[in-house]
C-alpha positions as CSV (number, residue, x, y, z in Angstrom):
1,M,-35.1,32.1,88.6
2,R,-32.3,30.6,89.5
3,L,-31.1,29.3,86.2
4,H,-31.7,30.4,83.3
5,A,-30.8,28.2,80.1
6,I,-30.7,30.3,77.1
7,V,-31.2,28.0,74.4
8,D,-31.7,28.3,70.1
9,D,-32.2,25.0,70.1
10,L,-35.0,22.3,71.3
11,E,-32.6,18.9,72.5
12,T,-30.3,21.8,74.6
13,A,-34.1,23.2,75.8
14,R,-35.0,19.6,77.1
15,M,-31.3,18.6,78.6
16,A,-31.7,21.6,80.9
17,A,-35.4,21.1,81.7
18,D,-33.9,17.7,82.7
19,G,-30.9,18.9,84.8
20,G,-33.0,21.9,86.4
21,A,-33.5,24.8,84.7
22,T,-36.5,26.8,86.4
23,V,-36.2,29.6,83.1
24,I,-36.0,28.7,79.1
25,Q,-35.2,31.8,77.0
26,L,-35.2,31.6,73.4
27,R,-32.6,33.4,71.9
28,L,-32.8,33.1,67.8
29,K,-30.4,36.7,66.9
30,E,-31.5,36.4,63.4
31,A,-34.8,35.2,63.6
32,T,-37.5,38.1,62.0
33,T,-40.5,37.8,64.4
34,D,-42.4,35.1,62.2
35,E,-39.7,32.5,62.1
36,L,-39.3,33.1,66.2
37,V,-42.8,32.1,66.8
38,E,-43.1,29.4,64.5
39,R,-39.5,28.0,65.6
40,G,-40.8,29.0,69.6
41,R,-43.9,27.0,69.5
42,P,-42.2,23.1,70.3
43,F,-40.3,25.6,73.0
44,R,-43.2,26.9,75.0
45,E,-45.0,23.2,74.5
46,L,-42.1,22.4,76.8
47,C,-42.5,24.7,79.3
48,A,-45.9,24.6,79.7
49,E,-45.5,20.7,80.2
50,T,-42.4,21.0,82.5
51,G,-43.8,23.6,84.0
52,L,-41.1,25.9,83.5
53,T,-41.0,29.9,82.8
54,F,-40.7,30.7,79.5
55,V,-39.1,33.8,77.6
56,V,-38.2,35.1,74.9
57,N,-34.7,37.5,73.8
58,D,-34.9,40.5,72.3
59,D,-38.3,40.2,70.9
60,V,-41.8,41.6,72.4
61,E,-44.4,40.8,69.6
62,A,-43.0,37.3,69.2
63,A,-43.5,37.1,73.0
64,I,-46.6,38.1,72.8
65,Q,-48.0,36.0,70.3
66,L,-46.0,32.8,71.7
67,R,-47.9,33.1,75.0
68,A,-44.3,33.6,77.0
69,D,-44.5,34.1,80.2
70,G,-41.6,36.6,79.9
71,V,-39.3,38.5,77.3
72,H,-35.7,39.9,78.4
73,L,-34.7,43.2,76.5
74,G,-31.4,44.8,76.5
75,R,-30.3,48.1,77.6
76,D,-31.0,49.4,73.8
77,D,-34.3,46.8,72.6
78,E,-37.1,48.7,72.7
79,G,-40.9,47.5,73.5
80,H,-40.5,47.5,77.2
81,E,-44.0,49.6,77.7
82,R,-45.9,46.7,75.4
83,A,-43.7,44.1,77.3
84,L,-45.6,45.4,80.7
85,A,-48.9,46.5,78.9
86,A,-49.2,42.6,77.6
87,G,-48.0,41.5,81.0
88,L,-44.8,39.3,80.3
89,L,-42.0,39.3,82.9
90,L,-39.4,41.9,82.0
91,G,-36.2,41.2,81.6
92,R,-33.3,43.5,81.5
93,S,-29.6,44.0,80.7
94,A,-27.0,45.8,83.1
95,S,-23.6,46.0,83.8
96,S,-23.6,48.3,86.1
97,P,-25.5,49.9,88.9
98,V,-27.0,52.5,87.0
99,D,-27.9,50.5,84.6
100,A,-29.8,48.6,87.2
101,R,-31.1,51.1,89.0
102,E,-33.0,52.6,85.6
103,A,-34.4,48.9,84.1
104,E,-36.1,49.0,88.0
105,R,-37.0,52.6,87.2
106,N,-38.9,51.2,84.2
107,R,-40.5,48.3,86.2
108,A,-38.4,45.8,85.6
109,S,-38.8,42.8,87.0
110,Y,-35.4,41.5,87.3
111,I,-32.0,42.4,85.7
112,G,-29.3,40.6,83.8
113,A,-26.0,41.3,85.3
114,G,-22.4,41.2,83.7
115,P,-20.9,39.8,81.3
116,V,-19.7,38.4,85.1
117,W,-16.9,36.9,83.2
118,P,-15.4,37.0,79.6
119,T,-17.7,35.0,77.4
120,P,-17.4,33.8,73.7
121,S,-21.3,33.2,73.5
122,K,-21.7,37.5,72.5
123,T,-19.5,38.9,70.8
124,D,-20.5,42.9,71.6
125,A,-20.8,42.1,74.8
126,D,-19.1,44.9,77.4
127,P,-16.0,44.4,79.4
128,S,-16.3,41.7,82.3
129,I,-18.0,43.2,85.8
130,G,-16.2,40.4,88.2
131,L,-18.2,39.4,91.3
132,D,-17.4,42.9,92.9
133,G,-20.0,44.2,90.3
134,L,-22.3,42.1,90.3
135,K,-22.6,42.5,94.0
136,A,-22.8,46.5,93.4
137,I,-24.9,45.7,91.1
138,C,-27.0,43.6,93.4
139,R,-26.9,45.7,96.4
140,A,-28.2,48.5,94.2
141,V,-31.8,46.8,93.3
142,S,-34.6,45.5,94.7
143,I,-35.1,43.3,92.3
144,P,-34.2,39.9,91.5
145,V,-30.2,39.6,89.6
146,V,-29.9,36.7,87.4
147,A,-25.9,36.8,86.4
148,I,-24.4,36.1,83.0
149,G,-21.3,35.8,81.0
150,G,-18.3,33.0,81.9
151,I,-20.3,31.5,83.6
152,D,-20.7,27.5,84.5
153,P,-20.2,24.9,87.4
154,S,-17.3,25.5,89.1
155,N,-18.5,29.6,89.7
156,A,-21.8,29.0,89.2
157,R,-22.0,29.5,93.0
158,L,-19.5,32.2,93.6
159,C,-22.3,34.5,91.6
160,I,-24.9,33.3,94.5
161,E,-23.6,34.1,96.9
162,A,-22.3,37.4,95.4
163,G,-26.0,37.9,95.8
164,A,-27.5,36.8,92.2
165,A,-31.1,35.0,93.0
166,G,-30.4,33.2,89.9
167,V,-27.4,32.7,86.8
168,A,-28.4,32.5,83.0
169,V,-25.9,29.8,81.1
170,I,-25.8,29.5,77.4
171,R,-23.0,27.3,76.3
172,A,-23.2,25.4,79.6
173,A,-27.0,25.2,79.4
174,G,-26.8,21.6,78.3
175,N,-24.7,20.9,81.2
176,A,-27.8,22.4,83.8
177,A,-28.1,19.2,85.9
178,E,-24.1,20.1,87.0
179,L,-24.7,23.8,87.0
180,S,-28.0,22.7,89.2
181,A,-26.5,20.6,91.9
182,A,-23.8,23.9,92.2
183,L,-26.2,26.1,93.2
């Protein structure tokens, strides 16, 4: 859970794996389930070879077909019951303690909390919660919290100090080695 590299290409996934990422999360927002399964196979193989946790973003059926370790669903995404029935780790997004507690009640394995800081990677992101918002989410639940949003090597450690179990990055995924050193 320490360093989630959210990626859409295999080269970045490899750099993240070599740099110390602990989770590879495949995020192909516009792909159909069939496309995600086809394009996801090399990511699954990479994770199997390196012992990393493999998570699929938003698509429970693709996660099941790829034999992923888990799936990450946003607050409004459906499929959490199917994911749990399939034995997948279940990540849920939260931008408040209320969201986080609801996800925990619904048996989420971990919370993706944020955005901590503004991020250009997700144009429809909620307003930034800052470190105080991250602390509040961490205190509200007993499951691991992974901070996301605007995180890079200069501020990743602050998220851990605020109580997060780890950080998730999109833009900084290729800098996994630098991020790992900062954590």
